[in-house]
C-alpha positions in Angstrom: -14.4 3.0 6.7 -11.5 0.7 6.3 -9.9 1.4 9.7 -7.1 -0.7 10.8 -8.4 -3.7 12.8 -6.3 -2.7 15.9 -8.1 0.6 15.9 -11.6 -0.9 15.6 -10.8 -3.3 18.4 -9.7 -0.4 20.6 -13.0 1.4 19.9 -15.0 -1.7 20.5 -13.1 -2.2 24.0 -14.0 1.4 25.0 -17.6 1.0 24.1 -17.8 -2.4 25.8 -16.7 -0.9 29.1 -19.4 1.8 28.8 -22.0 -0.7 27.8 -21.1 -3.2 30.7 -21.8 -0.3 33.2 -25.2 0.3 31.6 -25.9 -3.5 31.7 -27.2 -3.5 28.0 -27.0 -7.2 27.1 -28.1 -7.1 23.6 -25.6 -4.1 22.7 -22.9 -5.9 24.6 -23.5 -9.1 22.6 -23.3 -7.0 19.5 -20.0 -5.5 20.2 -18.4 -8.7 21.5 -19.3 -10.5 18.2 -17.4 -7.9 16.3 -14.4 -8.1 18.7 -14.4 -11.8 18.1 -14.5 -11.3 14.2 -11.5 -8.9 14.6 -9.7 -11.3 16.9 -10.1 -14.2 14.4 -8.8 -12.1 11.6 -5.9 -10.8 13.5 -4.9 -13.9 15.4 -3.3 -17.4 14.5 -6.3 -19.2 16.0 -6.7 -22.9 15.6 -9.6 -22.3 13.3 -10.5 -18.7 12.4 -13.9 -19.9 11.2 -15.0 -20.9 14.8 -16.2 -18.2 17.1 -15.4 -19.6 20.5 -13.1 -17.2 22.5 -12.1 -14.9 24.1 -14.9 -12.3 23.4 -17.8 -14.3 22.0 -18.6 -18.0 22.2 -21.2 -19.0 19.5 -22.1 -22.3 21.1 -22.6 -20.8 24.5 -24.7 -17.9 23.2 -27.0 -19.5 20.6 -29.5 -20.6 23.2 -29.6 -17.3 24.8 -29.9 -15.4 21.4 -32.8 -17.7 20.4 -34.5 -17.6 23.7 -34.2 -13.7 23.8 -35.4 -13.7 20.1 -32.4 -11.2 19.7 -33.0 -11.1 15.9 -30.6 -8.3 15.4 -27.8 -10.2 17.0 -28.6 -13.2 14.9 -28.4 -10.9 11.9 -25.0 -9.8 13.1 -23.8 -13.3 13.7 -24.9 -14.4 10.3 -23.2 -11.4 8.6 -19.9 -12.0 10.5 -20.0 -15.8 9.9 -20.7 -15.4 6.2 -17.9 -12.8 6.0 -15.2 -14.9 7.7 -16.2 -18.0 5.6 -15.9 -16.0 2.4 -12.6 -14.4 3.4 -11.1 -17.9 3.9 -12.6 -19.3 0.7 -15.3 -21.5 2.3 -17.9 -20.4 -0.3 -20.4 -23.4 0.3 -20.4 -22.6 4.1 -20.7 -18.8 3.4 -23.7 -19.5 1.2 -25.5 -21.6 3.7 -25.0 -18.9 6.4 -26.2 -16.2 4.1 -29.3 -18.3 3.2 -30.0 -18.9 6.9 -29.5 -15.1 7.6 -32.1 -13.9 5.3 -34.9 -14.3 7.8 -33.1 -12.1 10.3 -32.0 -9.1 8.0 -35.3 -7.3 8.3 -34.4 -6.6 12.0 -31.4 -4.7 10.8 -33.1 -2.6 8.1 -31.5 0.8 8.0 -28.1 -0.4 9.2 -25.1 -0.7 7.1 -24.9 -4.4 8.2 -27.6 -5.4 5.6 -25.6 -3.9 2.7 -22.4 -5.7 4.1 -24.2 -8.9 4.3 -25.6 -8.5 0.7 -22.1 -7.6 -0.6 -20.6 -10.8 0.7 -23.6 -12.8 -0.3 -23.1 -11.5 -3.9 -19.4 -12.3 -3.9 -20.1 -15.8 -2.5 -22.6 -16.3 -5.3 -20.2 -15.2 -7.9 -17.6 -17.7 -6.5 -20.0 -20.5 -6.7 -21.2 -19.5 -10.1 -17.7 -19.5 -11.5 -17.1 -23.0 -9.9 -20.4 -24.6 -10.9 -21.8 -22.6 -13.8 -25.3 -22.9 -12.2 -27.6 -20.2 -13.5 -29.4 -19.8 -10.1 -26.3 -18.4 -8.6 -25.8 -16.0 -11.5 -29.5 -14.7 -11.4 -29.3 -14.1 -7.6 -26.1 -12.2 -8.1 -27.5 -10.0 -10.7 -30.4 -9.2 -8.5 -28.1 -7.9 -5.6 -25.9 -6.0 -8.3 -29.0 -4.1 -9.3 -29.4 -3.1 -5.6 -25.8 -1.8 -5.5 -26.6 0.2 -8.6 -29.2 2.1 -6.6 -27.0 2.4 -3.5 -24.0 3.7 -5.5 -26.2 6.3 -7.2 -27.3 7.6 -3.8 -23.9 7.3 -2.1 -21.1 6.6 -4.6 -18.4 7.2 -1.9 -19.6 4.1 0.0 -20.9 1.7 -2.6 -19.4 2.5 -6.0 -16.3 0.3 -5.3 -18.7 -2.6 -4.3 -20.7 -2.1 -7.5 -17.7 -2.1 -9.8 -16.4 -5.3 -8.3 -19.8 -7.1 -8.6 -19.9 -6.1 -12.2 -16.6 -7.4 -12.9 -17.4 -10.8 -11.1 -20.7 -11.1 -13.0 -19.1 -10.5 -16.4 -16.7 -13.5 -16.3 -17.2 -15.2 -19.6 -20.0 -12.8 -20.5 -17.8 -9.8 -21.7 -14.5 -9.5 -23.3 -11.6 -9.7 -20.7 -10.4 -6.2 -21.2 -13.8 -4.9 -19.9 -13.6 -7.1 -16.9 -10.1 -6.0 -16.2 -11.1 -2.4 -16.4 -13.8 -3.0 -13.9 -11.5 -4.8 -11.5 -9.0 -1.9 -11.7 -11.7 0.7 -11.2 -13.0 -1.0 -8.1 -9.5 -1.3 -6.7 -8.8 2.5 -7.5 -12.2 3.6 -6.0 -11.8 1.4 -2.7 -8.2 2.9 -2.3 -9.5 6.5 -2.9 -12.2 6.2 -0.4 -9.9 4.5 2.2 -11.7 1.0 2.2 -8.5 -1.0 2.5 -10.4 -4.3 3.3 -12.4 -3.8 -0.1 -9.2 -2.9 -1.9 -7.8 -6.3 -0.5 -10.9 -8.3 -1.5 -10.9 -6.7 -5.1 -7.2 -7.5 -5.6 -7.7 -11.1 -4.5 -10.7 -11.5 -6.9 -8.7 -10.0 -9.7 -5.8 -12.3 -8.9 -8.1 -15.3 -9.2 -9.5 -14.0 -12.5 -6.1 -13.9 -13.9 -5.2 -17.4 -12.5 -8.4 -18.6 -14.3 -6.9 -17.2 -17.6 -3.5 -18.8 -16.7 -1.9 -15.4 -16.6 0.3 -16.1 -13.6 2.5 -12.9 -13.8 -0.4 -10.7 -13.7 -2.1 -12.8 -11.1 1.1 -12.5 -8.9 0.9 -8.6 -9.0 -2.7 -8.5 -7.8 -2.2 -11.2 -5.2 0.8 -9.4 -3.7 -1.3 -6.2 -3.6 -4.1 -8.2 -1.9 -1.6 -9.6 0.7 -0.2 -6.1 1.3 -3.7 -4.7 1.8 -4.8 -7.4 4.2 -1.5 -6.9 6.2 -2.1 -3.1 6.4 -5.7 -3.8 7.5 -4.4 -6.0 10.3 -5.8 -9.3 9.1 -2.7 -11.3 9.8 -4.6 -14.7 9.8 -5.6 -14.0 6.2 -2.0 -13.1 5.3 -1.0 -16.4 6.7 -3.6 -18.2 4.7 -2.5 -16.5 1.4 1.2 -17.5 2.2 0.1 -21.1 2.7 -2.2 -21.3 -0.3 -0.3 -19.0 -2.8 3.2 -19.3 -1.5 4.8 -20.1 -4.8 2.8 -17.3 -6.6 3.6 -14.7 -4.0 7.3 -15.6 -3.6 7.0 -15.9 0.1 7.7 -19.6 0.1 11.0 -19.1 -1.6 11.9 -16.3 0.7 11.1 -18.5 3.7 13.3 -21.3 2.5 16.2 -19.0 1.6 16.4 -17.5 5.0 18.4 -14.3 5.5 19.3 -12.3 2.4 22.9 -12.2 1.4 22.9 -9.7 -1.4 24.8 -7.1 0.5 26.4 -8.8 3.5 26.4 -11.5 6.0 23.9 -10.5 8.6 21.6 -7.9 7.0 17.9 -8.9 6.7 15.5 -7.3 4.5 11.8 -7.7 3.9 9.2 -6.0 1.8 7.0 -3.8 3.8 4.1 -5.7 2.3 5.1 -9.1 3.7 7.1 -8.5 6.9 4.3 -8.5 9.5 3.4 -12.1 9.6 5.4 -15.0 10.9 6.3 -17.9 8.5 3.5 -20.5 8.3 4.0 -23.2 10.9 6.2 -21.1 13.2 5.7 -21.5 16.9 5.3 -17.8 17.7 3.1 -15.1 16.4 2.3 -11.5 16.9 1.4 -10.6 20.5 -1.9 -9.0 19.9 -2.6 -7.8 23.3 0.8 -5.9 23.5 0.1 -4.3 20.2 -3.3 -3.3 21.2 -2.1 -1.7 24.3 0.7 0.2 22.4 -1.7 1.2 19.7 -4.1 2.7 22.3 -1.4 4.6 23.9 -0.4 6.1 20.6 -3.9 7.0 19.6 -5.7 9.9 21.1 -3.0 12.6 20.5 -3.9 14.9 17.7 -1.4 17.9 18.3 1.8 17.0 16.3 4.4 18.0 18.9 2.8 16.0 21.7 2.1 13.0 19.3 5.7 12.6 18.2 7.0 12.9 21.7 4.7 10.1 23.1 5.0 8.0 19.9 8.9 7.8 19.8 9.0 6.7 23.6 6.3 3.9 23.0 7.8 2.7 19.8 11.3 2.5 21.4 10.2 0.7 24.5 8.1 -1.8 22.6 11.0 -2.5 20.3 13.5 -2.8 23.1 15.6 0.0 21.5 18.2 2.1 23.3 17.8 4.8 20.8 15.1 5.7 18.2 15.0 8.4 15.7 11.8 9.4 13.7 12.3 11.0 10.4 9.4 12.5 8.5 9.1 13.1 4.7 8.1 16.7 3.5 8.0 17.7 -0.1 10.6 15.1 -1.2 13.1 15.8 1.7 13.7 14.0 4.9 13.7 15.7 8.4 14.4 14.5 11.9 11.4 15.3 13.9 11.8 13.4 17.2 14.5 11.5 19.1 14.4 9.0 22.0 17.6 8.3 24.0 18.7 7.4 27.4 15.2 6.2 28.4 13.3 9.5 27.4 12.3 11.7 24.4 14.6 14.5 23.9 13.4 18.1 23.3 14.1 18.5 19.7 14.0 21.1 17.0 13.2 19.9 13.5 16.4 19.3 11.5 17.1 18.1 8.0 18.5 14.6 8.0 21.8 15.7 6.2 22.4 18.0 9.1 21.8 15.5 11.8 24.9 13.6 12.7 23.6 11.3 15.5 22.2 8.6 13.2 23.6 6.7 10.2 22.2 8.6 7.2 22.9 6.0 4.6 20.8 3.3 6.5 17.8 5.8 6.8 18.0 6.9 3.2 18.3 3.3 2.1 15.0 2.3 3.7 13.3 5.6 2.5 14.2 4.7 -1.0 13.4 0.9 -1.0 10.5 1.3 1.4 11.7 -2.1 2.8 12.2 -3.1 6.5 16.0 -3.3 7.2 17.3 -5.4 10.1 21.1 -5.5 10.8 22.3 -8.0 13.4 25.9 -6.7 13.9 26.1 -3.5 11.8 29.7 -2.4 12.7 31.2 -6.0 12.1 29.4 -7.1 8.8 27.6 -5.8 5.9 27.3 -2.7 3.6 27.4 0.0 6.3 30.5 -1.0 8.3 32.3 2.1 6.9 29.7 4.6 7.9 31.1 7.4 10.2 28.4 7.0 12.8 28.5 3.2 12.7 32.3 3.1 13.4 32.2 5.8 16.0 29.6 4.2 18.1 30.3 0.6 17.5 26.7 0.0 16.5 25.3 -3.5 16.9 21.6 -4.1 16.3 19.7 -1.9 13.9 16.0 -2.0 12.8 14.9 0.6 10.3 11.2 0.6 9.2 9.5 2.7 6.6 6.3 4.4 7.8 3.8 4.1 5.1 0.1 5.1 4.6 -1.8 3.9 1.6 1.5 3.1 -0.3 3.0 6.6 0.3 6.1 7.2 2.5 5.3 9.2 5.5 8.7 8.7 7.1 11.3 6.4 8.6 11.7 4.9 12.0 15.3 4.1 13.0 15.9 1.9 16.1 19.3 1.1 17.6 20.4 -1.4 20.4 24.1 -1.7 21.2 23.8 -4.1 24.0 23.9 -7.2 21.9 23.9 -8.4 18.3 20.6 -9.6 16.8 18.5 -7.8 19.4 15.6 -7.2 17.1 14.0 -10.7 16.7 11.4 -11.7 14.2 8.5 -11.1 16.7 9.9 -7.6 17.5 10.0 -6.8 13.7 6.4 -8.1 13.3 5.2 -5.9 16.1 7.1 -2.8 15.0 5.7 -3.4 11.4 2.1 -3.2 12.6 2.9 -0.2 15.0 4.6 1.7 12.2 1.4 1.4 10.2 -0.6 2.8 13.0 2.1 5.6 13.5 1.6 6.6 9.9 -2.1 6.9 10.4 -1.8 9.1 13.5 0.9 11.3 12.0 -1.2 11.9 8.8 -4.2 12.6 11.1 -2.0 15.2 13.1 -0.9 16.8 9.8 -4.5 17.1 8.7 -5.5 18.6 11.9 -2.8 21.2 11.7 -3.9 22.2 8.2 -7.5 22.4 9.0 -7.6 25.9 10.2 -5.7 27.1 7.1 -8.2 25.2 4.9 -11.2 26.5 6.6 -10.2 30.2 5.9 -10.5 29.7 2.2 -13.2 27.2 2.1 -16.3 29.5 2.1 -14.9 31.5 -0.8 -14.0 28.6 -2.9 -17.3 26.9 -2.2 -19.3 30.0 -3.3 -17.4 30.3 -6.4 -17.8 26.7 -7.3 -21.5 26.7 -6.4 -22.1 29.5 -8.9 -20.2 27.7 -11.6 -22.0 24.4 -11.2 -25.3 26.2 -10.9 -24.8 27.8 -14.5 -23.8 24.3 -15.9 -26.6 22.4 -14.2 -29.2 24.8 -15.6 -28.0 24.3 -19.2 -27.9 20.5 -18.6 -31.3 20.5 -16.9 -32.9 22.1 -20.0 -31.4 19.5 -22.3 -32.5 16.7 -20.0 -36.1 18.1 -19.8 -36.3 18.0 -23.6 -34.9 14.5 -23.6 -37.6 13.4 -21.1 -40.2 14.9 -23.3 -39.0 12.7 -26.1 -38.9 9.6 -23.8 -42.5 10.2 -22.6 -43.6 10.3 -26.2 -42.4 6.7 -26.4 -44.9 5.5 -23.9 -48.5 4.6 -25.2 -51.0 7.3 -24.0 -54.5 6.7 -22.7 -56.0 7.3 -26.3 -53.7 4.5 -27.7 -54.3 2.2 -24.8 -58.1 2.7 -25.2 -58.0 1.3 -28.9 -56.9 -2.2 -27.7 -59.9 -4.6 -28.7 -61.1 -7.1 -26.1 -59.1 -5.5 -23.2 -59.0 -2.5 -20.9 -55.4 -1.4 -20.5 -53.8 1.3 -18.3 -50.1 2.0 -17.4 -48.0 4.4 -15.3 -44.4 5.3 -15.4 -42.3 7.4 -12.9 -38.8 8.1 -13.5 -36.4 8.7 -10.6 -34.4 11.0 -12.7 -35.0 13.2 -15.8 -34.3 10.1 -17.9 -35.0 6.4 -16.8 -34.4 2.9 -17.8 -38.0 1.5 -17.5 -40.5 1.2 -20.3 -43.8 -0.5 -21.1 -45.6 -0.8 -24.5 -48.6 -2.2 -26.3 -48.0 -3.6 -29.8 -50.9 -4.4 -32.3 -49.9 -7.5 -34.1 -53.3 -8.1 -35.8 -56.9 -7.2 -35.1 -57.1 -10.0 -32.4 -53.5 -10.3 -31.3 -51.6 -7.7 -29.1 -48.1 -7.8 -27.5 -47.6 -6.5 -24.0 -44.0 -5.6 -22.9 -42.6 -4.1 -19.8 -38.8 -3.8 -19.5 -36.1 -2.5 -17.1 -32.6 -1.5 -18.2 -30.0 -1.5 -15.5 -28.6 2.0 -14.6 -30.1 5.3 -15.2 -29.4 8.5 -17.3 -28.8 9.0 -20.9 -27.2 5.7 -21.7 -29.9 3.7 -20.1 -32.6 5.7 -21.9 -30.8 4.9 -25.2 -30.9 1.2 -24.5 -34.5 1.5 -23.5 -35.4 3.1 -26.8 -33.5 0.5 -28.7 -35.4 -2.3 -26.8 -38.7 -0.7 -27.7 -37.9 -0.4 -31.3 -36.7 -4.0 -31.5 -39.8 -5.5 -29.6 -42.1 -3.5 -31.9 -40.4 -4.7 -35.0 -40.1 -8.4 -34.1 -43.5 -8.7 -32.7 -45.0 -7.9 -36.0 -43.3 -11.0 -37.6 -45.8 -13.4 -35.9 -43.1 -15.0 -33.8 -43.6 -16.6 -30.4 -42.7 -14.5 -27.3 -39.6 -16.7 -26.9 -38.5 -16.1 -30.5 -39.1 -12.4 -30.1 -37.1 -12.1 -26.9 -34.4 -14.1 -28.6 -34.2 -11.7 -31.5 -34.4 -8.5 -29.2 -31.5 -9.9 -27.1 -29.5 -10.7 -30.2 -30.0 -7.2 -31.7 -29.2 -5.5 -28.3 -26.0 -7.5 -28.0 -25.0 -6.7 -31.5 -25.5 -3.0 -31.1 -23.8 -3.0 -27.5 -21.0 -5.3 -28.3 -21.9 -7.9 -25.7 -20.1 -5.6 -23.2 -22.6 -6.1 -20.5 -22.6 -2.3 -19.6 -26.4 -2.4 -19.4 -28.4 -5.6 -19.1 -32.2 -5.8 -19.5 -35.0 -7.6 -17.7 -38.2 -7.8 -19.7 -41.6 -9.5 -19.6 -43.1 -10.0 -23.0 -46.6 -11.6 -23.6 -48.8 -12.0 -26.7 -52.6 -12.1 -26.0 -55.1 -13.6 -28.5 -58.2 -11.5 -27.6 -60.4 -13.9 -29.5 -59.4 -17.1 -27.8 -58.0 -15.7 -24.5 -54.7 -17.4 -24.9 -51.8 -15.6 -23.4 -48.3 -16.8 -24.2 -45.4 -15.1 -22.4 -41.6 -15.2 -21.7 -40.1 -13.6 -18.6 -36.4 -12.6 -19.0 -35.1 -12.4 -15.4 -37.9 -9.9 -14.7 -40.4 -9.6 -11.8 -43.2 -12.3 -12.3 -46.4 -11.1 -13.8 -49.6 -11.4 -11.6 -52.6 -13.2 -13.0 -55.7 -12.2 -11.1 -58.5 -14.7 -11.8 -62.2 -13.4 -11.9 -63.1 -16.4 -9.8 -60.7 -15.5 -7.2 -57.0 -16.0 -6.3 -54.0 -15.3 -8.3 -50.9 -16.9 -9.9 -47.4 -15.7 -10.7 -46.3 -15.8 -14.3 -42.6 -16.4 -14.9 -40.2 -18.5 -16.9 -36.6 -19.6 -16.0 -34.9 -17.3 -18.5 -31.9 -15.0 -18.1 -31.2 -11.4 -18.7 -31.0 -9.7 -22.1 -28.0 -7.8 -23.5 -25.1 -10.0 -22.1 -24.8 -12.9 -24.4 -26.2 -13.0 -28.0 -26.6 -16.7 -28.4 -29.3 -17.5 -25.8 -32.5 -19.5 -26.3 -35.6 -18.4 -24.4 -38.7 -20.3 -23.4 -42.3 -19.4 -23.1 -45.4 -20.7 -21.4 -49.2 -20.3 -22.3 -52.3 -19.7 -20.0 -55.9 -19.2 -20.9 -57.7 -16.1 -19.6 -61.3 -16.0 -18.7 -63.3 -12.9 -19.1 -62.8 -10.5 -16.1 -59.2 -11.8 -15.6 -56.5 -9.3 -15.1 -52.7 -9.5 -15.7 -50.4 -7.0 -13.8 -46.8 -6.4 -15.0 -44.4 -4.2 -13.1 -40.8 -3.4 -12.6 -38.7 -3.8 -9.6 -38.8 -0.2 -8.7 -42.3 -1.0 -7.3 -41.5 -3.9 -5.0 -38.0 -2.5 -4.0 -39.2 1.0 -3.1 -37.9 1.9 0.3 -39.4 3.8 3.2 -37.2 6.1 5.6 -36.4 3.0 7.7 -35.0 1.1 4.8 -37.8 -1.3 4.6 -39.0 -2.4 1.1 -42.5 -2.3 -0.2 -41.8 -5.9 -1.3 -44.1 -8.4 -3.1 -46.2 -9.1 -0.1 -47.3 -5.5 0.2 -47.8 -5.3 -3.7 -50.0 -8.4 -3.7 -52.2 -6.9 -0.8 -52.5 -3.6 -2.8 -53.4 -5.6 -6.0 -56.1 -7.6 -4.3 -57.5 -4.6 -2.4 -58.0 -2.8 -5.6 -59.0 -5.9 -7.7 -62.6 -4.6 -8.5 -61.4 -1.1 -9.6 -61.1 -0.2 -13.3 -57.6 -0.7 -14.9 -56.9 3.1 -14.8 -58.0 3.5 -11.2 -56.3 0.3 -10.2 -52.9 1.5 -11.6 -53.2 4.9 -9.8 -54.2 3.3 -6.5 -51.3 1.0 -6.5 -48.8 3.9 -7.2 -50.5 5.7 -4.4 -50.0 2.9 -2.0 -46.3 2.8 -2.9 -46.0 6.5 -2.3 -47.7 6.4 1.0 -45.5 3.6 2.2 -42.3 5.4 1.1 -43.3 8.8 2.7 -40.6 11.3 2.1 -37.9 8.9 1.3 -36.0 9.6 -2.0 -36.9 7.1 -4.8 -34.1 4.7 -5.5 -35.3 3.3 -8.9 -37.8 4.0 -11.7 -41.3 2.6 -11.2 -43.5 1.2 -13.9 -46.8 -0.7 -13.9 -49.0 -2.1 -16.8 -52.5 -3.5 -16.2 -54.3 -5.6 -18.7 -58.0 -6.5 -18.0 -59.4 -9.2 -20.4 -62.9 -8.3 -21.4 -63.3 -11.0 -24.2 
C-alpha cells in the first residue's frame, strides 16, 4: 500500500530491532536497504542516488553481498536503485540497473519485489522510447505491459492502476491523444481509490510530461501540482525539492519563493498551499528534522481508540510545535467540532463541542483554514492583519498563530490551531514544515480510529448484506455463464479440427488451444492457398473476454482472405494490420502479436513473418534447432507499417513449432515461469513423437509444472511436421 514513508520507516525500525536480536544478517540487510531508500527519498541528502548512510552503504556491502551470494538482497538493491534513479529522471542509469538486475530476479520469485521492479523497468523503457524512438525499448515495454494485463486480471486492486499507466505511456503517438488522456486519468483515479499515493504521484507526473510534450502548459501545470502534492503527502520531500528546482516556473513555487510573504490581507500573515508547504525552499540551509518527525510519528501511532488518541495527539503536536495552546477541530457531516484541547502543559479533559459554541479560540481563523485548506501562519495576530478585531484575539492579545488543515486524500478531516503568546513569529519555517508532515500523519490516525469505531456497527449488518448480494450475483452469473458457454462453442468452431488438419498435403499438423476464461484471445489456423501451398498462423490478442475474442475472429477472417491473394507473409501481415487498425480506429485497445508462414510443400520452402510474437522453433531432422523470428512490431496499433519476411528450406522430417506466450509464461505456485528453456527441453524430449502426441505431451509438461496454480493466460500451440 502507499503508506507514508515515515510510517514505513517506523515499521522497518521496529523490525530491525527484532532481527538484530535474532542475528539474521540477510534479513537485516534487506530491511536496512529499504530504510536507506526511504531516507534518501525523505532527506535533503547530497545525492539521493547514492546509498551511503546512515542505514546502508552500498560500497561497503557489495563485497559481502557477492561473497555471500545473497541473490535476494542483490535483487532488492537493483530494484531500489532502479526506482530511485527513475524517480529522479535518471533514465539511462535506471535502465542499466534494471538490465543488471535481471539475473537476480529469479531469487525473488513470488515476492512483490519482482512486479515493482518490472513496473519501474517498463516506465524507464517508456521514457527512453519517447526520447530516442528506438523500437527495442517499445517492444520490451509491450512485453511487460502484457504481463501486467495478467496480473491486473488476477488482482485489479493492486495492478490495474499500473496497467493503465503503462497503456497510456505505450500509446504516445500511437493513439489519439484523447485516449491517452483517458488512460492517464483512469490510472490516477484507480491509484487514488486503492490508496497507492506513490503511484498516484508517478501517474500525475507522467501525465504532466505528456502535456508538456504537446506544449499544453496549463494542463501540465495542474498534473504537476497534483504530483507534487502526492509526493509531499507520501513524504518524499527530496523529490518535492527536485520538482521545485526543475519545474519551479510551471508549479509557481519559484514565484512564491521570490515574493516572500503574502500581503493580500495584511502585513505579517503568511499562507501556503497544503500541497506545497512541507518543503524548504531550494538552496536553504535548513531542512526537515527527520529524526524528530519520526519520533513524534511513532508516539502518535499505536493508539486506535479515539479518546486516547486525541488526548495523546494534541499533547505531542503542541510540544513539537512549541505552542502554549492547541485546539483540534474535526469535521463531521459538514460541521466543525472541537474535540481536544491542550493548554498549560497538558491535555484538558474535554467534551465534544460545536466550534461556534466554543469561545476559547478564534473561530474566524479556524473557519478560514477549513475553507481554504491552506496553512495559515500569523506572526503578530493582535497587531497586524485581517483578524485584529476578533473578540478572542483582542481579549488575549494573541501573538503567534499557526493553523493547519488536517487532510487525508484531499478530504478535510479537521483543523489544528496552535498558539504562542510569548513572542511574535514563534512558528518558524522549520516548525511549519514539521507540523505539515505531522498533521498528515494525524489525519491518517484519526481516520483509522474512526474506522475502528465503526467496525462493530458494520459487522452487524455485513453477513445479511453479503448473503443478499451473493444470491443476486449468483442469478446474474448463471445467465452470463450460459451466454459465454454458447460464445465459446462458436469460438471453438473457428479452430481447425483434426479432420481439417489431416487434409494438409505434405505435412502432419496438430494443434491445441486452452482458454483461461470462457472466451480467449489466442488462435491458430491452417489456410489452404493452393494444392501445394499452405498458410500457418498463430496469433495472440492482448486482453481476454468478449472484446478480445471479437478481435481474434476479425484477425482470422483477415488472414484467410489475404492469404488467398498469393501475397508474401510480409504483405499479408501488412494488410491484416491495416484492416484491424481500420476497424478498431488505431486506438490500441487491443494489440495483436502473430506468426504467419507460408509453406510450399513441393519445394519445402517456408517463408514467414513474426509480428512481435514468440519465435517459432525449427527442429531439424539431422539434429538441433533454430529460432524463427523477424524484427517486426505489433499489429493493431499503427496502420501504415511495413513488415519483413525471411525464408528457410525444410528437409523431410523437419518440424516447425508455433506457440503463444501463455506457454512460456505459465507460472507455478512459486511464481516461476515455464520459460523458453523448459519449453525447448520439452520440445526436444518429444521430438520423435507424432505431431498429435507431441502437442499433447508439451501441454502435459506445462500442466505438471504449474500444478494447481491458476492459469494467467490462454495457451496455444501448433506443430507442423514436413513429410515432403
